[in-house]
N, C-alpha and C positions, 0 to 999 in steps of 0.2 A: 444727237443730232437727231430729226425725226423731218418727214416731208409728208405735206398732208393735201390731197387734191380736193379741190370745192370746183363747183360747175363753172365755175369763169375766170379762179385762181390758183396758183399753186403756191402751199408756203412752206417755206425752210424753216424750220424751229432751232433756232439754236440757242438755248440754256445756258450751257457755258458761257457763253457772250452777253447773256441774257439781252438777246436780239432775236428780231421775227423778221426776217424779208419775203414779203410778197411780189409776184411776178403775174403777169395776164397768160391767161391759157387760153388760145385760140379754138375753135373746133371746125376744123376745116370740113371735117367729112357732113357733121351738119350741115354749113355754107354749103359745101357742091350739092345735097340733097333737096336741100329748100331750092336755090338754082336749079334743077332736074324739074322739082315739083313748079316751081313757078313759069319756068316756061309751056307748061302744059292748060296753067292757070294763067294769062298774061291779066287779065282783069285786077288782080291783086298785086303787081308787080308795082306801081304808084301808090300805094299803101304802104308799102313793107319796103319799098329801097328809100320813100320820103320819111319814115319814121326813125325814131330814134335809139339807140341799144336796150332801150325796153319793151322795144316790141319784138315777136317774131321773127328773122331775117338773116341775110349777110352780116349787118352790122352788130348785132345780138352776138353772133355765134364766132368773132372774128374782134372784137373791140372792147366786147363791156368789161371785159378784166381789166384792159387797160386805163379806161374810162371811171370803173369803177375805183380802181388804184387813185388816181389822180384826185376824183372828188374826195375820198377818205381823207386825205393828205390836207386838201383845202378846208374842208368842214373842221379839222382839228387845227391848223392854223388860224383861221377865221375865227372859232369860240373859245377854242382853248378849256372846251368842257372838264369840269373834273372825272365826269361819269368815262369818259373816251380814254383809251390806252392811249398812251400819245406815239405818235406816227413824226419820226424825226426829220426823214427827209424823204424826197421822192425825186427819182432820174424820169422825169415826164409821162410818168404812170408805167415807166418802163422795170421798174422795182422801187415798192416801198420799203420803206427800213424800219420797222414799230419796235418797242418797248418788249420783252418777252414777260409774262405774267403766270404764276401758277394756275392751272387747268381749276376749273370748279367739278367738284366731285359728287357729282348731285344726281340721282337719278331723273331722265326726262320728266318726267309727270309729276315729280315735287319740286320741280325747278319752274317747270311752266306754271303749274298749278300758284306756286308762292309768288310768281311774278303779277300776276293776272291780280292775285290778294293786294300786293302793294299798291299796282298802279290802278287801281280801282277800274280793271278790267280794258286801262288804255293801249296793253302791248297787246292785243287782238288786233288792233288797226297793222300789225306788223307780224304774224304768229312767224312765219318762214325764220325770219335771224330772231326773235325772242323766245322762240319755245325751244333751242336748241342750245345747250349747257357748252358746246364746245364754240360758240361767239362770246364768251364772256370770258374771265380770269380775274383771280385773288392778285394784288398788288400789295404786300404791306397788310393783308386783313380787309383793303378796300376791294370793294366790289365794282367792275370793269368791264368795257362791253371791247371787244378787239377789232369786228365787224360792222361799219356803222357808213358803210358807203352811198346805201340807199336814200333816197330823202322821205322816203315814209320813215324807214327806222330814223333818220335824222329829224322829224317832225316828234316822233316819242319822245327821245332821248331830249331834246329841247322840252318837251310840255312834263315827263317826269322823271327824266334822267336821275338829276338829286336825289326823289325820293328811295326810287329804287337802290341806289348806292347806301344810302342811310339806312333803308330798313331790308335788306335783302339778309334773310336767314339761312345761311350755310348749312345748318341741324334740320331745316323744317323738312318732314317726310309725309308726303300726304296720307299714308294709311294710316299714320298716327293720328294725324290730325282729324281725317275721315270718323275714326274710330270715339274721339270724344264729342264730336259737334253730332 
């Protein structure tokens, strides 16, 4: 069993059960700090309080993990895209149950350059997710994405997900490629 903490979610990894559990993570301290700041900057209240979980403010710090869990589950249910590591169920965003996959074993630079080359740089539209090998896995030697809640991530998946899955080279090394090119 392993536990990983992201910005908005805590992930409990259970390889023995072939499962991953994702729980929302609220940042009460950040929400309170924002509220303190907003008290002295009231012109910003309406913008941030009316914004979504994708804008800085209390909604993001308290509810983004819950929203991400729900969006990830809904995207999987709606598309059943082969590039997605299956999310079996979501308990209203409070807990997502996802299939476990073997971690990708590639350094960050090689991984990022590999995906850029394969996708003709489409992955740069969401560099946050696609540059991090921890957001991906190998399941029966098939390359899959684990974290796909963000709208921009979903756009990239729909556009080049099958290409990434088909052409991903887990043995690609940037330093070797650079010395040959």
